[in-house]
KOLTORZA-131681 format. One record per residue (C-alpha): residue in three letters; residue number from 0; chain; x, y, z. Coordinates in pm, 1 decimal. Example, Ala and Ser with C-alpha at 12.3 -4.5 7.8 and 13.67 -1.06 7.14 Angstrom:
<recs>
("ALA"; 0; "A"; (1230.0; -450.0; 780.0)) ("SER"; 1; "A"; (1367.0; -106.0; 714.0)) 
</recs>
This chain:
<recs>
("MET"; 0; "A"; (4772.8; 1505.2; -1769.1)) ("LYS"; 1; "A"; (4662.7; 1420.1; -1417.5)) ("SER"; 2; "A"; (4334.2; 1229.4; -1404.7)) ("CYS"; 3; "A"; (4052.9; 1344.4; -1180.0)) ("ILE"; 4; "A"; (3986.7; 1137.4; -869.5)) ("ARG"; 5; "A"; (3645.0; 977.0; -885.3)) ("LYS"; 6; "A"; (3415.7; 1026.2; -588.6)) ("ILE"; 7; "A"; (3235.3; 703.7; -503.3)) ("GLY"; 8; "A"; (2954.0; 666.1; -253.3)) ("ILE"; 9; "A"; (2882.1; 333.4; -84.0)) ("LEU"; 10; "A"; (2539.7; 259.4; 58.8)) ("GLY"; 11; "A"; (2521.1; -70.0; 242.1)) ("GLY"; 12; "A"; (2216.7; -229.6; 398.4)) ("THR"; 13; "A"; (1993.6; -532.5; 410.6)) ("PHE"; 14; "A"; (1744.9; -360.5; 173.9)) ("ASP"; 15; "A"; (1468.4; -589.1; 297.6)) ("PRO"; 16; "A"; (1310.3; -442.2; 90.0)) ("ILE"; 17; "A"; (1470.3; -140.5; -76.1)) ("HIS"; 18; "A"; (1225.0; 153.7; -74.6)) ("ILE"; 19; "A"; (1191.5; 508.0; -205.8)) ("GLY"; 20; "A"; (1342.4; 648.9; 113.1)) ("HIS"; 21; "A"; (1672.5; 479.1; 24.8)) ("LEU"; 22; "A"; (1657.9; 615.4; -329.4)) ("ILE"; 23; "A"; (1566.0; 971.4; -231.4)) ("MET"; 24; "A"; (1845.4; 982.1; 25.5)) ("ALA"; 25; "A"; (2102.1; 841.2; -219.7)) ("GLU"; 26; "A"; (2007.5; 1078.3; -501.3)) ("GLY"; 27; "A"; (2007.5; 1378.1; -269.4)) ("ILE"; 28; "A"; (2352.3; 1287.5; -136.0)) ("ARG"; 29; "A"; (2488.1; 1214.0; -484.2)) ("GLU"; 30; "A"; (2386.0; 1558.2; -601.6)) ("ALA"; 31; "A"; (2482.4; 1748.6; -284.6)) ("PHE"; 32; "A"; (2830.8; 1595.9; -261.1)) ("GLY"; 33; "A"; (2905.2; 1565.6; -632.3)) ("LEU"; 34; "A"; (2947.7; 1187.9; -628.9)) ("ASP"; 35; "A"; (3025.4; 1020.7; -961.0)) ("LYS"; 36; "A"; (2870.2; 688.8; -862.7)) ("ILE"; 37; "A"; (2694.3; 522.7; -571.7)) ("PHE"; 38; "A"; (2735.1; 150.6; -513.3)) ("PHE"; 39; "A"; (2444.3; -12.4; -330.6)) ("VAL"; 40; "A"; (2579.2; -311.2; -137.2)) ("PRO"; 41; "A"; (2311.1; -554.0; -14.0)) ("SER"; 42; "A"; (2437.7; -744.9; 287.4)) ("GLY"; 43; "A"; (2482.6; -1117.9; 277.5)) ("ASN"; 44; "A"; (2492.8; -1242.8; 635.6)) ("PRO"; 45; "A"; (2499.2; -920.4; 839.0)) ("PRO"; 46; "A"; (2629.8; -966.1; 1197.0)) ("HIS"; 47; "A"; (2396.5; -698.6; 1339.1)) ("LYS"; 48; "A"; (2086.0; -881.5; 1208.5)) ("LYS"; 49; "A"; (2168.3; -1229.2; 1336.1)) ("PHE"; 50; "A"; (1867.0; -1241.3; 1567.3)) ("ARG"; 51; "A"; (1618.8; -1163.0; 1289.2)) ("THR"; 52; "A"; (1542.9; -1374.2; 986.5)) ("VAL"; 53; "A"; (1653.4; -1181.0; 679.1)) ("THR"; 54; "A"; (1497.4; -1244.7; 337.7)) ("ASP"; 55; "A"; (1706.1; -1455.6; 101.1)) ("ALA"; 56; "A"; (1994.8; -1251.9; -38.8)) ("GLU"; 57; "A"; (1906.5; -1323.2; -402.5)) ("HIS"; 58; "A"; (1559.4; -1175.3; -356.2)) ("ARG"; 59; "A"; (1703.6; -864.9; -190.6)) ("TYR"; 60; "A"; (1965.8; -829.2; -464.9)) ("ASN"; 61; "A"; (1703.0; -864.8; -738.6)) ("MET"; 62; "A"; (1486.1; -597.2; -579.0)) ("VAL"; 63; "A"; (1780.7; -356.6; -560.6)) ("CYS"; 64; "A"; (1859.2; -418.9; -928.8)) ("LYS"; 65; "A"; (1501.2; -338.1; -1024.2)) ("ALA"; 66; "A"; (1498.0; -23.1; -810.5)) ("LEU"; 67; "A"; (1821.7; 111.9; -965.0)) ("SER"; 68; "A"; (1756.5; 22.2; -1328.0)) ("ASP"; 69; "A"; (1670.9; 375.1; -1445.8)) ("ASN"; 70; "A"; (1953.5; 565.7; -1272.5)) ("PRO"; 71; "A"; (2294.1; 556.9; -1449.6)) ("TYR"; 72; "A"; (2465.9; 695.2; -1136.5)) ("PHE"; 73; "A"; (2357.6; 398.9; -924.5)) ("ASP"; 74; "A"; (2509.2; 50.8; -936.3)) ("VAL"; 75; "A"; (2483.0; -261.8; -724.1)) ("SER"; 76; "A"; (2759.4; -488.4; -591.2)) ("ARG"; 77; "A"; (2726.8; -855.8; -498.8)) ("ILE"; 78; "A"; (3044.7; -853.9; -290.9)) ("GLU"; 79; "A"; (2875.5; -911.2; 45.7)) ("ILE"; 80; "A"; (2620.6; -1156.2; -93.9)) ("ASN"; 81; "A"; (2891.5; -1369.4; -253.7)) ("ARG"; 82; "A"; (3115.6; -1371.7; 53.5)) ("LYS"; 83; "A"; (3062.6; -1663.7; 288.7)) ("GLY"; 84; "A"; (3013.6; -1598.7; 658.8)) ("TYR"; 85; "A"; (2951.9; -1262.1; 819.5)) ("THR"; 86; "A"; (3016.3; -951.3; 612.0)) ("TYR"; 87; "A"; (3210.5; -649.8; 736.0)) ("THR"; 88; "A"; (3250.8; -298.9; 597.0)) ("ILE"; 89; "A"; (3631.7; -303.1; 603.7)) ("ASP"; 90; "A"; (3638.9; -609.1; 374.7)) ("THR"; 91; "A"; (3392.0; -448.8; 135.6)) ("LEU"; 92; "A"; (3596.2; -128.9; 118.0)) ("LYS"; 93; "A"; (3915.9; -321.3; 42.0)) ("TYR"; 94; "A"; (3742.1; -520.3; -231.7)) ("LEU"; 95; "A"; (3590.2; -215.8; -400.6)) ("ARG"; 96; "A"; (3922.6; -35.3; -395.0)) ("GLU"; 97; "A"; (4108.9; -334.3; -541.0)) ("GLN"; 98; "A"; (3850.6; -448.3; -795.1)) ("LYS"; 99; "A"; (3641.0; -145.0; -887.5)) ("ALA"; 100; "A"; (3805.6; 188.3; -818.5)) ("SER"; 101; "A"; (4165.1; 189.8; -697.2)) ("ASP"; 102; "A"; (4195.2; 562.3; -771.1)) ("ALA"; 103; "A"; (3866.9; 664.8; -609.6)) ("LYS"; 104; "A"; (3780.4; 859.7; -298.9)) ("PHE"; 105; "A"; (3523.2; 662.9; -100.2)) ("SER"; 106; "A"; (3237.3; 802.9; 105.6)) ("TYR"; 107; "A"; (3033.9; 557.2; 312.8)) ("ILE"; 108; "A"; (2671.2; 671.3; 342.5)) ("ILE"; 109; "A"; (2496.8; 604.3; 673.0)) ("GLY"; 110; "A"; (2191.0; 708.3; 866.7)) ("ALA"; 111; "A"; (2252.7; 924.9; 1172.2)) ("ASP"; 112; "A"; (2164.2; 637.0; 1405.9)) ("VAL"; 113; "A"; (2460.9; 438.7; 1272.8)) ("LEU"; 114; "A"; (2696.2; 709.6; 1403.1)) ("PHE"; 115; "A"; (2649.3; 565.7; 1750.2)) ("ASP"; 116; "A"; (2739.0; 212.4; 1635.3)) ("LEU"; 117; "A"; (3057.0; 286.5; 1437.2)) ("LEU"; 118; "A"; (3288.8; 199.2; 1724.5)) ("THR"; 119; "A"; (3143.3; -153.6; 1729.3)) ("TRP"; 120; "A"; (3244.3; -214.5; 1366.2)) ("LYS"; 121; "A"; (3528.1; -454.8; 1292.0)) ("ASN"; 122; "A"; (3859.6; -264.0; 1252.8)) ("TYR"; 123; "A"; (3678.2; 68.0; 1284.3)) ("LYS"; 124; "A"; (4003.6; 266.6; 1304.1)) ("GLU"; 125; "A"; (4111.0; 121.4; 970.8)) ("VAL"; 126; "A"; (3768.1; 203.2; 826.1)) ("PHE"; 127; "A"; (3811.3; 565.2; 939.0)) ("ALA"; 128; "A"; (4150.9; 572.9; 768.7)) ("VAL"; 129; "A"; (4037.1; 449.4; 427.3)) ("CYS"; 130; "A"; (3707.0; 631.0; 380.5)) ("GLU"; 131; "A"; (3503.3; 925.7; 495.9)) ("PHE"; 132; "A"; (3139.2; 914.5; 601.5)) ("ILE"; 133; "A"; (2830.6; 1101.1; 491.9)) ("ALA"; 134; "A"; (2567.3; 1084.9; 765.6)) ("ALA"; 135; "A"; (2204.1; 1170.2; 698.7)) ("LEU"; 136; "A"; (1983.5; 1278.8; 988.0)) ("ARG"; 137; "A"; (1652.9; 1096.4; 982.5)) ("PRO"; 138; "A"; (1320.0; 1280.1; 1019.3)) ("GLY"; 139; "A"; (1261.8; 1366.1; 1385.8)) ("GLY"; 140; "A"; (1626.5; 1304.4; 1472.0)) ("GLU"; 141; "A"; (1808.3; 1497.4; 1742.3)) ("SER"; 142; "A"; (2033.1; 1735.6; 1548.1)) ("GLU"; 143; "A"; (2231.8; 1851.4; 1853.1)) ("LYS"; 144; "A"; (2312.7; 1494.3; 1959.1)) ("PHE"; 145; "A"; (2396.9; 1416.5; 1596.1)) ("SER"; 146; "A"; (2646.6; 1705.4; 1574.1)) ("LYS"; 147; "A"; (2808.9; 1619.6; 1907.6)) ("GLN"; 148; "A"; (2867.9; 1260.5; 1802.0)) ("ILE"; 149; "A"; (3028.9; 1371.1; 1475.9)) ("LYS"; 150; "A"; (3262.1; 1605.4; 1665.7)) ("TYR"; 151; "A"; (3351.1; 1331.1; 1916.0)) ("LEU"; 152; "A"; (3443.6; 1081.7; 1643.5)) ("GLU"; 153; "A"; (3642.2; 1342.5; 1451.7)) ("ASP"; 154; "A"; (3832.4; 1470.2; 1756.3)) ("THR"; 155; "A"; (3898.6; 1128.6; 1912.5)) ("PHE"; 156; "A"; (3957.2; 904.2; 1611.2)) ("SER"; 157; "A"; (4034.1; 1149.4; 1328.4)) ("ALA"; 158; "A"; (3725.2; 1025.1; 1147.4)) ("LYS"; 159; "A"; (3603.2; 1231.8; 852.5)) ("ILE"; 160; "A"; (3226.1; 1270.3; 878.8)) ("MET"; 161; "A"; (3004.1; 1510.8; 685.9)) ("GLY"; 162; "A"; (2644.9; 1572.1; 786.2)) ("ALA"; 163; "A"; (2393.3; 1560.5; 501.7)) ("ASP"; 164; "A"; (2119.6; 1821.1; 506.3)) ("ILE"; 165; "A"; (1885.2; 1666.1; 251.1)) ("PRO"; 166; "A"; (1515.7; 1573.0; 235.2)) ("LEU"; 167; "A"; (1448.1; 1231.7; 387.6)) ("MET"; 168; "A"; (1133.4; 1018.5; 384.1)) ("ASP"; 169; "A"; (1008.0; 866.8; 708.4)) ("ILE"; 170; "A"; (974.2; 518.3; 556.9)) ("SER"; 171; "A"; (1130.1; 199.1; 687.8)) ("SER"; 172; "A"; (1168.0; -153.5; 556.5)) ("THR"; 173; "A"; (1024.4; -278.2; 887.2)) ("ALA"; 174; "A"; (703.3; -79.6; 834.4)) ("ILE"; 175; "A"; (677.3; -202.2; 475.4)) ("ARG"; 176; "A"; (712.3; -565.9; 579.4)) ("LYS"; 177; "A"; (448.0; -512.6; 847.5)) ("ARG"; 178; "A"; (203.0; -353.8; 602.6)) ("ILE"; 179; "A"; (245.1; -639.3; 355.4)) ("LYS"; 180; "A"; (192.8; -899.2; 629.0)) ("GLU"; 181; "A"; (-128.6; -716.8; 723.4)) ("GLY"; 182; "A"; (-246.9; -717.8; 361.7)) ("LYS"; 183; "A"; (-206.0; -340.7; 318.7)) ("SER"; 184; "A"; (-78.6; -159.8; 10.6)) ("VAL"; 185; "A"; (281.8; -39.4; -16.6)) ("LYS"; 186; "A"; (227.5; 127.9; -352.2)) ("TYR"; 187; "A"; (445.7; 443.3; -381.6)) ("MET"; 188; "A"; (650.8; 330.3; -80.5)) ("VAL"; 189; "A"; (862.0; 108.0; -306.0)) ("PRO"; 190; "A"; (934.0; 139.5; -681.3)) ("GLU"; 191; "A"; (658.6; -24.7; -885.3)) ("ASP"; 192; "A"; (891.5; -293.6; -1025.3)) ("VAL"; 193; "A"; (986.0; -383.1; -667.6)) ("ASN"; 194; "A"; (619.3; -393.0; -566.3)) ("VAL"; 195; "A"; (545.9; -632.7; -853.0)) ("TYR"; 196; "A"; (844.5; -850.2; -758.2)) ("ILE"; 197; "A"; (730.5; -870.3; -395.2)) ("LYS"; 198; "A"; (380.5; -978.1; -499.6)) ("ARG"; 199; "A"; (504.4; -1226.2; -759.9)) ("ASN"; 200; "A"; (734.8; -1395.4; -510.4)) ("ARG"; 201; "A"; (495.7; -1366.4; -216.2)) ("LEU"; 202; "A"; (753.4; -1199.4; 5.6)) ("TYR"; 203; "A"; (670.7; -1082.5; 358.8)) ("VAL"; 204; "A"; (325.9; -1243.6; 366.0)) 
</recs>
């Protein structure tokens, strides 16, 4: 009997910190696209963040673990944290296929703004060949520009990109860090266990 192909979502990011906007987007996409599992992949040494100090990877990993603890469809991978040097999506995809789900169909989840950066990714043509993308338009985003970019990447590079029409929260990690530095509350912007962890470890102050 032929086994069913598992549908795996991958959501990468610095998660500095992870917040409810990440979780709402991931759950909405999981349900809308029938994904069996979503791997959250905190970045280790992300090349696109090299001019900003990123919180220690272990803290970011711990916060993701706390945020995902009550959702059996969500899991976290240390692959990019454990890898030395800069981390790239193509290497992560190869690892997950070899070590976690060789028979799976992968969908890389991105925000609409990332659509315009895909051609700067390492080995982007190979990335397009081994996975499809699910792109979520952020609140206030330009839907026409979003659609045109998807069509361009599909027509020019045979990329497979699906737009996600799901509710999104206008919350950012940058705004959360700023509020904490200013001594303001971030209650309900992050899961309570994450909020407690941030306070206990005096992050972002």
